[in-house]
C-alpha positions in Angstrom: 54.2 100.0 61.1 55.3 102.9 63.4 55.3 101.5 67.3 55.8 104.0 69.9 57.7 103.5 73.0 59.6 104.9 76.5 63.0 103.9 77.5 62.9 103.7 81.2 65.8 102.3 83.7 65.2 101.4 87.7 68.7 101.4 88.7 70.2 100.2 86.2 67.8 98.3 85.0 66.7 99.2 81.7 63.4 99.0 80.4 61.2 99.7 76.9 57.8 100.2 77.7 54.8 99.7 75.5 51.4 101.2 76.1 48.5 99.5 75.2 45.9 100.6 77.4 44.7 102.8 74.1 45.4 100.4 71.9 46.0 96.4 70.8 50.0 96.0 70.6 51.3 92.1 70.4 54.6 91.3 71.3 55.9 88.1 69.9 59.3 86.6 70.9 60.4 87.9 67.5 59.5 91.6 68.5 60.8 91.4 72.5 64.0 90.4 71.0 64.1 93.3 68.3 63.2 95.4 70.7 65.5 94.0 72.9 68.8 94.2 70.6 71.1 97.0 71.4 72.6 97.4 67.4 69.5 96.7 65.8 66.8 97.4 67.6 66.1 99.9 71.0 67.9 98.1 73.6 66.9 96.8 76.8 66.6 93.8 79.7 62.8 93.7 79.5 60.1 94.7 77.3 57.5 95.8 79.3 53.7 95.9 78.2 50.6 97.7 80.1 47.6 96.4 79.7 43.6 96.6 80.4 43.1 94.4 83.5 41.7 91.2 83.0 40.9 90.8 86.6 38.3 93.3 88.3 40.3 93.6 91.5 43.3 95.5 89.0 43.6 98.8 87.6 46.5 97.6 84.7 47.8 94.2 83.4 51.4 94.0 83.3 53.2 92.1 80.9 57.3 91.3 81.4 59.1 89.7 78.3 63.9 89.4 78.5 65.7 90.2 75.8 65.0 86.3 74.8 61.8 87.0 74.2 60.8 84.7 76.7 57.4 86.3 78.4 58.5 85.9 82.3 56.0 86.4 85.6 57.6 89.0 86.9 60.4 91.9 87.3 60.9 94.0 90.5 62.4 97.0 89.0 60.0 96.7 86.3 57.3 96.9 88.6 58.5 100.7 89.7 59.1 101.8 86.0 55.8 100.8 85.5 54.4 103.0 88.0 56.1 106.1 87.2 54.9 105.4 83.1 51.1 104.9 84.1 51.1 108.2 86.1 53.4 110.2 83.4 51.1 108.9 80.6 48.6 110.2 82.9 46.4 106.9 82.7 46.1 107.2 86.3 45.8 109.2 89.8 46.4 106.9 92.1 49.1 106.7 93.9 49.2 103.1 95.3 48.1 100.7 91.9 46.7 97.1 92.0 48.4 95.4 89.1 48.2 92.2 87.6 50.9 90.0 86.4 51.2 86.6 85.7 52.2 85.7 89.4 49.4 87.4 91.1 48.5 91.0 91.9 51.6 93.4 93.1 50.8 97.0 94.7 53.4 99.7 93.8 53.0 102.9 95.6 54.4 106.3 94.1 55.9 108.3 97.5 56.3 111.9 97.9 59.5 112.1 97.2 60.0 110.5 93.6 60.7 107.1 94.6 58.5 104.2 94.1 57.7 101.0 96.9 56.2 97.9 95.6 54.5 94.8 97.9 56.3 92.3 96.1 54.5 89.4 97.9 55.8 87.0 100.0 59.1 84.6 99.8 57.9 81.2 98.8 61.3 78.5 99.8 58.8 75.2 99.2 61.1 74.0 96.5 58.5 72.2 94.4 56.7 75.8 94.3 59.8 77.8 93.3 59.5 75.3 91.4 62.9 72.9 92.1 63.6 69.6 92.2 65.5 68.7 95.2 64.7 64.7 94.7 67.2 62.6 96.7 69.3 66.0 97.7 69.1 67.1 101.9 69.6 70.3 102.3 72.7 71.8 105.1 72.9 71.4 108.6 70.5 74.5 108.7 67.8 73.3 106.7 67.8 76.1 104.4 71.0 76.1 101.7 70.6 73.5 98.9 73.8 71.7 97.6 73.9 72.2 93.4 76.2 70.4 91.3 78.4 72.1 89.0 81.5 71.7 86.8 84.4 71.5 89.9 82.4 72.2 92.6 79.3 72.1 94.9 77.4 75.3 95.6 74.7 76.1 98.9 72.3 78.1 97.1 69.2 79.4 98.8 66.1 78.4 96.4 62.9 80.4 96.8 60.7 82.4 94.3 59.2 86.0 94.6 57.1 85.0 91.9 59.9 84.1 89.8 62.6 81.7 91.0 66.3 82.1 92.8 69.0 80.6 94.0 71.4 82.8 95.9 74.9 82.4 97.0 76.7 84.5 99.8 80.0 84.7 98.8 83.1 86.3 100.5 83.4 89.5 97.4 81.1 90.1 94.8 83.1 91.7 92.9 85.4 88.5 92.5 81.9 85.9 92.3 82.2 83.8 89.2 79.1 85.5 87.6 78.9 85.4 83.9 80.8 81.8 83.8 78.4 79.9 86.5 75.7 82.2 86.4 74.8 80.8 82.8 75.1 77.2 84.3 72.8 77.5 86.9 69.8 79.5 85.0 69.5 76.4 83.2 70.4 73.8 85.6 68.5 70.6 85.7 67.1 70.4 89.1 65.5 74.5 87.7 62.5 73.2 85.4 62.2 76.9 85.0 65.2 78.0 84.2 66.5 80.3 88.1 68.0 83.7 88.2 71.6 83.2 89.9 72.6 85.5 92.8 75.3 86.5 94.5 75.4 88.5 97.9 78.3 89.8 99.9 77.1 90.7 103.2 78.3 94.4 104.1 76.8 94.2 107.8 73.4 93.5 109.5 72.1 96.2 107.3 73.8 96.3 104.0 74.9 94.1 101.2 75.9 93.9 97.5 74.7 92.1 95.4 75.1 90.4 91.7 72.3 88.6 89.6 72.4 86.7 86.3 69.0 86.6 85.2 67.2 84.1 83.3 66.8 85.1 79.8 69.3 88.2 80.1 72.5 87.7 80.9 74.0 89.9 84.2 72.1 93.6 84.4 73.0 96.7 86.6 70.2 95.5 88.8 67.2 93.2 90.0 64.3 94.3 92.2 62.9 90.3 92.6 66.9 89.2 93.0 67.2 91.9 95.6 64.0 90.8 97.2 65.2 86.9 97.7 68.8 88.0 98.4 67.8 89.4 101.7 64.5 87.6 102.6 67.7 84.8 102.6 69.5 86.4 104.5 67.0 87.5 106.9 65.5 84.0 106.8 69.3 82.7 107.5 69.8 85.0 110.6 72.3 87.3 108.7 70.5 90.5 108.9 68.2 93.1 109.9 64.3 93.6 108.7 65.4 96.4 106.8 68.1 96.4 104.0 70.4 98.9 101.5 71.2 96.7 98.5 73.9 97.9 96.6 74.1 97.1 93.0 75.8 97.5 90.3 73.2 100.7 88.9 72.2 101.8 92.3 70.7 101.2 95.7 67.6 99.6 96.6 65.6 98.8 100.2 64.8 96.1 100.9 62.4 95.2 103.6 60.3 92.3 105.1 58.9 91.6 108.9 59.5 87.7 108.3 57.0 85.0 107.7 53.7 85.5 106.4 54.7 88.6 105.2 55.1 91.0 102.2 58.1 91.8 101.0 58.7 96.0 100.2 61.0 96.9 97.7 61.5 100.8 97.2 64.0 102.6 95.0 64.2 104.8 91.5 62.2 104.7 88.6 63.6 107.0 85.1 62.5 107.8 81.6 65.2 108.4 79.7 63.8 109.1 76.3 60.5 108.2 74.2 60.4 107.4 70.4 59.4 105.2 67.0 60.7 102.3 66.2 60.2 100.8 62.4 58.6 97.0 63.4 57.0 94.6 60.8 53.2 95.0 61.0 
């Protein structure tokens, strides 16, 4: 069977996007791993599937598989590519759409300059809702960072969910951060029953940060949209950042806005179609 796809990227975070509105597309963990393989498949960080919604208050359903074949709740850079895809394919003329995900409904919007903004919902800091096992732990003096025991050291991490779990550290130099060695240990730390994305944030000033993220089921990516939202939300809550922050990733720049409290986090950034093609897969 030949499967049509579109390769897309948002700030270097790359995706294989499949159209499941006009036809049925069954994505199995095996198929996801095949598509994501950079040697024997198309190559990507995540696979995105566009489907008809199951909810009456949504325009589309959005499903996401990581490169390891696991289905996950949310992907911010993917959400922007989702909007660009449904517009490019003529599936909608709406500039703002409601999209059903495993973590709820998100509201992405195509801007006049071609950038895409996404209402990512409010950040969740309650440990049990992330989820994070905080039993037996005491947070730091500010009550906002949790100690995480790692081989050879203890890291202080902000623990929160942006529809998916994140553990964010503030570091002096993001380029020197042990992302490749420590990231996998944090991802699978016993305190996170659903695994976690490990973020490393360097604060440049109150309106700018640099960020690297080890994504669960993928590894380090050139950008992570939900990771950028999580880092900025943690920084604003901790009094380190203003309400609008530019996030420099290895793949490009994102703008994150959060007014605090119950307000949603807004993310704005690029979404680009790279190429289209077909791949032979087992039926």
